[in-house]
Structures are given as C-alpha cells and as structure tokens.
C-alpha positions in Angstrom: 73.5 81.0 123.2 70.9 79.7 120.9 69.8 76.4 120.5 72.6 73.9 119.7 70.8 70.6 121.1 70.0 69.0 117.6 71.4 65.6 116.9 73.4 66.8 114.1 75.1 69.6 116.0 75.8 67.4 119.0 77.5 64.8 117.0 79.9 67.5 115.5 80.6 69.1 118.9 81.6 65.4 120.1 84.6 65.5 117.8 86.1 68.4 120.1 87.8 67.6 123.4 85.5 68.4 126.4 87.3 71.4 127.4 87.2 72.8 124.0 83.5 72.5 123.2 82.5 75.6 125.3 85.1 77.7 123.2 83.6 76.2 119.9 80.0 77.1 121.0 81.1 80.5 122.3 82.4 81.6 118.9 78.9 82.6 117.8 78.2 84.9 120.9 81.7 86.5 120.5 81.4 87.4 116.8 77.7 88.8 117.5 79.2 91.0 120.4 81.9 92.4 118.0 79.3 93.0 115.4 78.1 96.3 117.2 75.1 97.8 115.7 74.6 94.8 113.2 73.8 92.4 116.0 70.9 94.5 117.1 69.2 94.5 113.9 69.9 90.7 113.0 68.9 88.8 116.2 70.5 85.6 116.6 72.3 85.5 113.4 75.7 86.2 111.9 76.0 88.7 109.2 78.7 89.1 106.5 79.7 92.3 108.2 80.1 90.5 111.6 82.5 87.9 110.1 84.5 90.7 108.1 84.9 92.4 111.6 86.6 89.4 112.8 88.6 88.2 109.8 89.1 91.4 107.6 92.5 92.1 108.8 93.8 88.6 108.1 92.3 87.7 104.7 91.3 89.2 101.5 87.4 90.4 101.5 86.9 87.9 98.6 87.9 85.2 100.9 85.9 86.3 103.9 82.8 86.4 101.3 83.7 82.7 100.2 83.6 81.6 104.0 80.4 83.3 104.7 78.7 81.9 101.8 79.9 78.6 102.7 78.4 78.9 106.2 75.0 79.9 104.5 74.9 76.8 102.5 75.0 74.3 105.4 71.8 72.4 106.0 71.6 71.3 109.6 68.1 70.0 110.3 66.8 66.7 109.1 63.6 67.4 107.4 60.3 66.4 109.3 57.5 65.0 106.9 56.1 67.8 105.1 58.8 70.2 106.3 62.1 71.3 105.0 65.4 71.9 106.7 67.7 75.2 106.8 67.3 77.0 103.5 70.6 77.2 101.8 69.5 79.2 98.8 69.7 82.6 100.7 72.3 84.3 102.6 70.0 87.1 103.5 69.0 85.2 106.5 72.5 85.1 108.2 74.3 82.2 109.8 72.7 80.3 112.7 74.8 79.2 115.5 74.1 75.6 114.4 75.6 76.3 110.8 78.6 77.9 112.6 79.3 75.0 114.8 78.9 72.5 111.8 81.1 74.6 109.8 83.9 74.7 112.6 83.7 70.8 113.2 83.9 69.8 109.5 86.8 72.3 108.5 88.7 71.7 111.9 87.9 68.1 112.5 86.2 67.0 109.3 87.3 64.2 106.6 87.7 65.0 103.0 84.4 63.9 102.3 82.8 66.3 104.6 85.0 69.3 103.5 84.4 68.7 99.9 81.0 70.1 99.8 82.1 73.2 102.0 84.9 73.7 99.5 82.7 73.5 96.7 80.4 76.0 98.2 83.3 78.5 98.6 84.1 78.5 94.8 80.6 80.1 94.2 80.2 83.8 94.2 76.6 83.5 95.1 74.1 81.3 96.7 73.4 78.2 94.5 73.7 74.6 94.0 76.1 74.0 91.0 77.3 70.5 90.9 80.5 71.2 89.1 83.1 73.9 89.0 85.9 75.0 86.7 89.7 74.6 87.4 89.8 78.5 86.9 87.2 78.8 89.8 89.6 76.4 92.1 92.6 78.5 91.2 90.8 81.8 92.2 89.8 80.1 95.5 93.4 79.1 96.0 94.7 82.4 95.5 92.5 83.8 97.9 93.2 81.2 100.6 97.2 81.5 100.0 97.0 85.1 100.4 95.0 84.7 103.6 97.7 82.4 104.9 100.6 84.8 104.2 98.6 87.5 105.9 98.0 85.5 108.7 101.9 84.7 109.0 102.7 88.3 108.7 100.2 89.7 111.3 100.6 86.9 113.7 104.5 87.3 113.6 105.1 83.9 112.5 107.7 84.5 109.7 110.5 82.9 111.5 113.0 85.9 110.6 112.1 85.6 106.8 111.8 89.2 105.4 109.0 89.6 102.8 110.2 93.1 102.0 113.6 91.6 101.0 112.4 88.8 99.1 110.7 88.0 96.0 107.0 89.2 95.1 104.4 87.4 97.2 101.7 88.1 94.8 103.5 86.3 92.1 104.4 83.5 94.5 100.9 83.2 95.4 99.7 82.7 91.6 102.4 79.9 90.8 101.6 78.2 94.4 97.8 78.1 93.6 98.5 76.9 90.0 100.7 74.0 91.4 98.0 73.0 93.8 95.4 73.2 91.2 97.5 70.9 88.9 96.9 68.1 91.1 93.1 68.1 90.3 91.8 65.4 88.1 88.8 66.9 86.4 86.5 65.3 84.0 87.1 65.2 80.3 84.9 68.3 79.9 87.1 70.2 82.4 84.7 70.2 85.3 85.2 69.2 89.0 82.4 67.7 91.1 82.2 66.9 94.9 83.9 63.6 94.3 86.8 65.2 92.3 87.2 67.8 95.1 87.2 65.0 97.6 89.9 63.1 95.9 92.0 66.2 95.7 91.5 67.2 99.3 92.7 63.7 100.4 95.8 63.9 98.2 96.8 67.6 98.7 96.9 68.0 102.3 98.0 71.6 102.0 94.5 72.7 101.2 93.0 71.5 104.3 95.9 72.8 106.4 95.6 76.3 105.0 91.7 76.2 105.6 92.2 75.2 109.1 94.6 78.0 109.7 92.4 80.4 108.3 89.2 79.4 110.3 91.1 79.1 113.5 93.1 82.2 113.4 90.2 84.2 111.6 87.6 83.4 114.3 90.4 83.4 117.1 89.6 79.9 118.1 92.4 78.2 120.0 92.1 74.4 120.7 93.9 72.4 123.4 96.6 70.1 122.0 96.4 71.9 118.6 99.3 74.3 118.0 99.5 76.5 115.3 100.7 74.9 112.1 104.2 75.5 111.2 104.4 76.7 107.7 108.0 78.1 107.5 111.5 76.9 108.5 113.7 79.3 110.9 115.7 81.5 108.7 119.1 82.3 110.5 122.3 84.2 109.7 121.1 86.2 106.6 122.2 89.6 105.8 118.9 91.0 104.7 120.1 94.6 104.5 122.1 93.9 101.3 119.9 91.2 99.8 116.9 90.8 97.4 116.4 87.0 97.6 115.0 84.9 94.7 112.7 83.3 97.2 109.1 84.6 98.4 107.1 83.4 101.3 104.7 80.9 99.3 107.7 79.4 97.5 109.3 78.8 101.0 105.9 77.3 102.1 106.0 75.0 99.2 109.8 73.9 99.1 110.1 73.4 103.0 107.8 70.2 103.2 109.8 68.7 100.3 113.0 68.5 102.5 114.0 65.6 104.7 114.2 67.8 107.7 111.1 69.7 106.7 110.6 72.6 109.2 113.0 71.7 111.9 116.3 72.8 110.4 117.2 76.6 110.0 117.9 77.9 106.4 121.3 79.8 106.2 122.4 81.9 103.1 125.6 80.7 102.3 126.2 82.2 98.7 124.6 84.8 96.6 125.9 86.6 93.5 124.5 89.9 95.0 126.9 89.5 98.0 129.8 87.6 96.9 130.1 88.0 93.1 130.1 85.7 90.2 132.7 83.3 91.4 132.5 79.5 91.0 135.2 79.0 93.7 133.4 81.2 96.2 130.2 79.3 95.3 131.8 75.8 96.0 133.1 77.1 99.3 129.8 77.9 100.4 128.5 74.3 99.2 131.1 72.3 101.1 131.0 71.1 104.6 127.5 72.9 104.9 125.4 69.7 104.8 122.3 69.7 102.7 121.8 72.6 100.5 119.3 74.2 98.1 120.7 75.9 94.9 118.6 78.6 93.1 119.4 80.0 89.7 117.7 82.7 87.9 118.6 83.0 84.0 118.6 86.0 81.7 115.1 84.8 80.4 113.5 85.2 83.9 113.2 81.5 84.6 113.9 80.5 88.2 114.9 76.8 88.8 117.4 74.8 91.1 118.2 71.5 93.0 118.1 70.0 96.3 121.5 68.1 97.4 120.6 65.8 100.2 124.2 66.1 101.9 127.5 68.1 101.6 129.1 68.4 98.1 132.4 67.0 97.3 135.0 67.8 94.8 135.6 64.4 92.8 135.2 62.9 89.4 132.4 60.7 90.6 128.8 61.1 91.0 127.4 61.5 94.6 124.3 62.1 96.6 121.3 59.8 97.2 117.7 59.5 96.3 116.5 62.4 98.5 118.0 64.8 96.1 115.6 66.6 93.5 115.3 69.3 90.9 112.6 71.9 90.9 111.3 75.1 89.1 109.9 78.2 90.9 109.1 80.5 87.7 107.1 80.3 85.5 105.9 77.0 87.2 106.3 75.6 90.6 107.2 72.0 90.4 109.3 69.4 92.1 111.0 66.6 90.2 112.2 63.6 92.3 114.4 60.7 91.2 113.2 58.0 88.8 115.6 55.1 89.8 116.9 55.0 86.4 120.4 55.8 87.4 122.2 57.3 90.6 123.7 60.4 88.9 122.2 62.5 91.6 125.1 65.1 92.0 128.3 66.0 90.4 131.0 68.5 91.4 134.4 68.9 89.9 137.2 71.5 89.3 140.7 71.9 88.0 140.5 68.6 86.0 141.8 68.1 82.5 140.0 65.1 81.7 136.6 65.4 83.3 134.1 68.1 83.1 134.6 71.0 85.4 131.4 72.3 87.0 128.2 71.5 89.0 125.7 69.1 87.9 122.5 67.3 88.9 120.9 64.4 86.8 121.4 63.0 83.5 125.2 62.5 82.4 128.3 64.3 81.3 127.4 66.9 78.7 123.6 66.2 79.1 122.7 67.3 82.8 119.3 68.1 83.9 120.8 71.0 85.7 124.5 72.1 84.9 126.5 75.0 86.0 130.0 75.5 84.2 133.1 76.3 86.3 133.4 79.4 84.3 130.2 80.2 86.4 128.4 82.5 83.9 126.9 79.7 81.8 125.1 76.3 82.2 122.6 74.0 80.3 119.5 72.2 81.3 119.3 69.3 78.7 116.2 67.1 78.8 115.0 65.4 75.6 112.2 64.8 76.5 113.1 64.4 80.2 116.1 64.1 82.4 116.7 60.5 83.0 117.6 60.8 86.8 115.0 63.2 87.9 112.1 62.9 85.1 112.4 66.7 84.9 112.0 68.8 81.5 114.2 71.6 80.6 114.2 73.9 83.6 115.7 76.9 82.1 114.3 79.5 79.4 116.6 78.2 76.7 118.7 74.8 76.8 122.0 76.6 77.2 121.3 79.6 79.6 123.3 82.6 81.1 123.1 83.1 84.8 121.5 86.4 86.0 121.7 85.5 89.7 122.1 82.7 92.2 121.7 81.6 95.7 122.9 78.8 98.0 120.9 78.0 101.1 122.3 75.5 103.8 118.9 73.7 104.8 120.3 71.0 107.1 120.9 71.0 110.8 124.1 72.7 111.5 127.1 70.6 112.3 127.6 69.9 116.2 130.5 71.4 118.0 133.4 69.1 118.7 133.8 68.2 122.4 137.0 68.1 124.2 140.1 70.2 123.9 141.4 73.2 125.8 139.3 75.6 123.6 142.3 76.6 121.2 141.5 75.6 117.5 143.0 76.2 114.3 141.7 78.7 111.9 140.7 75.6 109.8 138.7 74.3 112.6 137.0 77.6 113.4 136.2 78.6 109.8 135.0 75.7 107.7 134.8 78.2 104.6 138.5 78.7 104.8 139.1 75.0 104.8 136.6 74.6 101.8 138.4 77.5 100.0 141.7 75.5 100.5 140.4 72.4 99.2 138.7 73.9 96.0 142.0 75.4 95.1 143.5 72.1 95.0 145.8 72.6 98.0 146.4 69.7 100.5 145.5 70.0 104.1 148.8 68.7 105.4 147.8 69.2 109.0 144.6 67.3 108.7 145.0 64.2 111.0 148.2 65.3 112.8 146.1 67.6 115.2 144.5 65.3 117.7 142.1 66.4 120.2 143.4 66.5 123.7 141.7 64.1 126.1 139.6 65.6 129.0 
C-alpha cells in the first residue's frame, strides 16, 4: 500500500472517521489497478492516464489535468537538514500515495486556508510556483469545474426529473454561472489574485468548495460514511416536458435554488408558460394565485432573461404585498440576484380590472417606475432603475427600459398545500381545482358559496 506513516499524512488521515480511513488509503491502489499497463511502467506512482481512466467520463479532460497538476504540486515531507522534500516542479514523477492522501484530506476535509494553495495550483496549466493568477484564469477553472458537476449530475442520475435536452443551453449556463462566482473575487488593484485573495473567496463563496468536493469524491469513487452526496437540484414535478423548451438550464437552477427559503426541499412545478398556455395575462395570474411562492422568468425580444421571486401566493388587490424574502434576478447576459434594500416594502403588486390603479404585475420601485413590471395587456412591460430600483437595489433588468415579452414561465417553488382533512370525500369543483377558483377571482366574480360549505365533522 505504500508508506503513509509520515507525521503529515497521519495528521491528515485523522480528519476522517476510523471506518473511512482504509477507503481513503485504498484509493491509490484502486487507481493503480485500474491503470492497466500504465501501472507496470510507473511503479508506485499515479500517472495522468490513470486519473483520466477514473475521472474521464465525469469531467472535461482539462479539469482532470488540473486535478493531476494539483496533486503533483503537494509537498509532504518536512525537509531534513541538507535535504529537500518532495519536488513540486515536475509532474513526470507521478503522484505518490502520500500526495494523494493529503489532496483528499484538504479537498474533502480542509479549511479555506488549506484549499487555497490547491486551487491556485489548479489554475496553472503547467508546473510552477506562480504567486498570482488573473481573474480570466479563475473563470476558466470555474467553467471546467461547473461542467464537471453538470456531467456528474447527468451520469449519476441525480437530475431530479429535470430534462436538460428540453431546457436551455447548459454550456451558456456554465459560462454565466462561472462569471457570477468569479465576480465575488476581490483582486488587487493590478487585477491579480494571490493565495490570500483565493482564501477569502473560498470562505465566502461556499459553492466552489462544494463543487470541488463533489468532483473529487465522485471522480475517485470515494464514498464516506455520514457524508451523503450533496443535493444541487430541487425536485421537478408535474412538468409537460414533451411540449416545452424551458428558459431554465441546469447551472441556472443550481444557482437559483439555494437563494430560495425552502432551498432544495420543495418541488418546482411549472404553472404557466407562454409556449403551453399562450400570451394571456388572465391565464398567467391564474397560475400565480393559490400556488404559494413562485418564480417568474421573462425573456424579452432583445434576448435578456430576468425575473423575480415572490415569497407567497399573489393576491389581486391595489396594495403592495409580500415580504423581505422576495428578490429580483437576471439570468442572461449576467447571472445576479438582487435582494431587498429595506428602503421600502414595495415587494409585490398585482391588480386587474381597476379604473383608478395600474393594472398589471410589478415588483419593486413604485407605480409607473417598477423594478419589474408586466402590463395587464401582457405583451409589454418595463424595468426602470435610475440608477437602481429602490426596493431591491437592482439595475435595469431588460435589454431596454420598455421591453416586449418574447416568452415567459412561472414556476411554483414552495411546498404544495396540504390536503384538507375530514369530509366524506365529495368536494366542489372549486375545491378540487384551485386554478378554476383563481380564474373566477381574476375575472372579478364573487365566490358566493365560499364560507357556506362547511366541512362535515368526522
């Protein structure tokens, strides 16, 4: 099994549970066994080809090479007087078992301080000891990492019933998500990022470490007790994929889901789409009401994709509604979320068939000057922010201040309402179909029977 008795290696192994340590140490032998002819020629080291045979189906080759370069860069022996530790300047010697164990411990159980040098090594295309990297290098690394995570979700069957073939372009989603994560960097005035900059970034942007852990554990087939695979997608339910081409893509869902109060626990359900239901404001409102929290997505004719999250079910009334959990966001050309500023409470607004108040759907700002507004005529809207929306601090979301809708979707993203208990099972059509009830309310009709039909006692 090789010599893993050095003090440095034993301290790293101590981070894992006793029952997991044999599996961690055994990764080396398993990779060598899977290397075939390569293992005969190299002896007790791992080669790039061995790593490719294990990770190649789950990650782009450029990402596998980054991981290999990172492993080769690890020094694991404290230099004795007149001696030096394991050289980090040449990848031709291969990766030792000690280096692999330290790599696993620092990526799966390490701190931001320990992970930062490893991530720095992954940015570099060849062995070296650069002290700074550019934001462009970080963005390239993130694209490789996110692409690997998407491949893992597909190959491991963890899509939660999302259908990438019926969704937006994942490669474009990878780019905008990488740019969003890269925007959290705080480089020097000269635009460079050193190890301390990366350490701060890893501490604040937890997704980087999460994605790296997933890549390492899945790519090396290392299953640890008490450490289930991370959940990156919420379940998708009741979606007619055969007739839909969604505005969402997998990386965008990975980004938006953690922003929601229920995160990954509540299923997402498509309740309105212009592709399926036509361009009808009344039909859209029926999809919004009685559905709980919803996510609105709009694509304008200039190609910009944006929307808003409503924290609870919409109501038709002339007052603002909602709470501070609401937010606005953009998906393309940039992926961003804009949360409440506390300046006012103009979170959500929905009105229809009124003569004295604006008729339409709005989020943030004020009447005639919304951060996001969709007119009741449906085809038009505006996003007015000069320079920012007072409620959400968002800039102009659309391609032009006054936009035309190309397509739109509404997703219910909260927990479905609990079925009522009691009764003999016979229910009014209004009870059985909340959409019918919402349609009646939208058209201004009164539900005369509401409150007259009391449930029978058990």
